[in-house]
GUSE-65211 format. One record per residue: residue in three letters; x, y, z of N, C-alpha, C in turn. Coordinates in steps of 0.05 Angstrom, whole numbers, padded with zeros to 5 digits, always signed. Example, Ala and Ser with C-alpha at 12.3 -4.5 7.8 and 13.67 -1.06 7.14 Angstrom:
BEGIN
ALA+00264-00114+00156+00246-00090+00156+00264-00066+00156
SER+00257-00045+00142+00273-00021+00143+00258+00001+00157
***
This chain:
BEGIN
MET+00017-00024+00000+00000+00000+00000+00017+00025+00000
PHE+00007+00046-00011+00021+00071-00013+00007+00091+00006
PHE+00022+00100+00026+00011+00118+00046+00025+00145+00042
PHE+00009+00166+00045+00020+00193+00047+00003+00209+00066
ARG+00014+00216+00089+00000+00233+00109-00029+00224+00114
ASN-00034+00202+00124-00060+00192+00131-00078+00186+00107
PHE-00068+00187+00083-00083+00180+00059-00073+00154+00049
ILE-00091+00136+00043-00085+00110+00032-00093+00110+00003
LEU-00074+00107-00015-00081+00107-00044-00089+00079-00052
PRO-00111+00076-00067-00121+00050-00076-00102+00038-00096
MET-00096+00012-00092-00076-00001-00109-00085-00007-00137
ASN-00111-00010-00141-00120-00018-00167-00127+00005-00186
ARG-00122+00030-00177-00129+00053-00194-00104+00063-00208
GLU-00108+00078-00229-00086+00090-00244-00074+00112-00227
LEU-00049+00118-00230-00035+00136-00212-00046+00164-00212
ARG-00053+00175-00236-00064+00202-00237-00090+00204-00221
ALA-00107+00184-00224-00133+00185-00210-00129+00180-00180
ALA-00110+00163-00173-00106+00157-00145-00094+00181-00130
LEU-00077+00196-00144-00065+00220-00131-00086+00241-00124
GLN-00108+00241-00138-00128+00261-00134-00144+00256-00108
THR-00140+00233-00096-00153+00227-00070-00140+00242-00047
ILE-00116+00252-00052-00101+00267-00031-00112+00296-00033
ARG-00119+00307-00010-00130+00334-00009-00107+00354-00016
GLY-00113+00371-00035-00094+00390-00045-00082+00383-00072
ILE-00089+00360-00082-00080+00351-00108-00104+00348-00126
GLY-00105+00363-00147-00127+00361-00167-00116+00348-00192
TYR-00132+00350-00213-00124+00338-00239-00098+00349-00250
ARG-00096+00375-00250-00072+00388-00262-00047+00381-00246
LYS-00049+00382-00220-00025+00376-00204-00017+00347-00206
SER-00037+00329-00208-00030+00301-00211-00017+00295-00238
VAL-00026+00308-00259-00013+00305-00285+00015+00317-00285
PHE+00018+00340-00271+00045+00352-00269+00064+00335-00254
ILE+00055+00323-00232+00073+00305-00216+00081+00281-00233
CYS+00062+00269-00247+00069+00246-00264+00088+00253-00286
ALA+00085+00277-00298+00103+00286-00319+00131+00292-00307
LYS+00132+00303-00284+00157+00309-00271+00173+00284-00265
VAL+00159+00263-00256+00173+00238-00250+00180+00223-00275
GLY+00164+00227-00296+00169+00213-00321+00153+00188-00324
ILE+00130+00187-00311+00112+00164-00312+00093+00167-00335
ILE+00092+00146-00352+00073+00147-00375+00047+00134-00367
TYR+00026+00139-00383+00000+00129-00377-00005+00104-00392
PRO-00020+00085-00383-00030+00082-00356-00009+00070-00338
PHE-00007+00079-00314+00012+00070-00294-00003+00066-00268
PHE-00004+00042-00259-00019+00035-00234-00001+00036-00210
ILE-00013+00042-00187+00002+00044-00162+00016+00018-00155
GLN+00004-00004-00162+00016-00030-00155+00042-00034-00171
ASP+00047-00018-00192+00072-00020-00207+00095-00003-00197
LEU+00090+00012-00176+00111+00030-00165+00134+00014-00154
ASN+00158+00022-00160+00182+00010-00147+00193+00030-00127
SER+00215+00023-00114+00226+00041-00093+00236+00067-00105
TYR+00245+00067-00129+00255+00092-00142+00232+00112-00145
PHE+00211+00103-00158+00188+00121-00162+00175+00129-00135
PHE+00175+00111-00117+00163+00116-00090+00178+00139-00077
SER+00205+00138-00077+00221+00159-00064+00218+00185-00078
ILE+00217+00185-00105+00214+00210-00119+00186+00223-00114
LEU+00165+00206-00114+00139+00216-00109+00136+00228-00081
THR+00148+00214-00062+00148+00224-00034+00162+00251-00032
PHE+00184+00254-00045+00199+00279-00045+00182+00301-00057
LEU+00170+00296-00080+00153+00316-00094+00129+00324-00077
PHE+00117+00304-00063+00094+00310-00046+00102+00329-00023
LYS+00125+00324-00011+00134+00341+00011+00140+00369+00001
MET+00149+00372-00024+00155+00398-00034+00130+00414-00044
MET+00111+00399-00055+00089+00413-00069+00063+00413-00055
VAL+00057+00393-00039+00030+00390-00028+00029+00403+00000
LYS+00008+00419+00003+00004+00431+00029-00009+00411+00048
SER-00005+00414+00073-00018+00395+00092-00047+00401+00093
VAL-00062+00383+00104-00092+00386+00106-00099+00410+00123
ASP-00083+00415+00144-00089+00438+00161-00085+00464+00146
LYS-00064+00466+00130-00059+00490+00115-00081+00495+00094
VAL-00091+00474+00082-00113+00476+00062-00138+00486+00076
ARG-00144+00476+00099-00168+00484+00114-00165+00513+00123
ARG-00142+00521+00133-00138+00549+00142-00141+00568+00118
TYR-00129+00561+00095-00131+00578+00072-00160+00580+00063
ARG-00175+00558+00063-00203+00559+00054-00220+00576+00073
ASN-00215+00573+00099-00230+00589+00119-00223+00619+00117
ARG-00197+00625+00112-00189+00653+00110-00202+00666+00085
MET-00203+00651+00063-00215+00661+00039-00245+00665+00042
ALA-00258+00647+00057-00287+00650+00063-00292+00675+00080
LYS-00275+00680+00099-00278+00704+00116-00274+00729+00100
THR-00254+00729+00082-00250+00753+00065-00273+00758+00047
LEU-00285+00737+00036-00308+00741+00018-00332+00751+00034
LEU-00336+00741+00058-00358+00751+00075-00354+00780+00083
SER-00329+00787+00089-00324+00815+00097-00328+00834+00073
LEU-00322+00825+00049-00327+00842+00025-00357+00845+00020
ASN-00372+00825+00027-00401+00826+00022-00415+00845+00040
SER-00406+00849+00065-00420+00867+00083-00408+00895+00084
***
């Protein structure tokens, strides 16, 4: 199994689709990560070896915000929009 910060990625899904289950990674970011690593489509998580695993972990640490940071950003933006409305 592939774990990243409390997220378990499903083994039978394609890598791009499975990366989108992590909060903070959408379609564009998942495609960018796959292109950066050099993974071609279709590539399933069960096919990951230690090399790809270490590179993906490094990129996640550099690019993906933690869940707490995403929540704080979302709440801050909601407060700003509410303050603009009144």
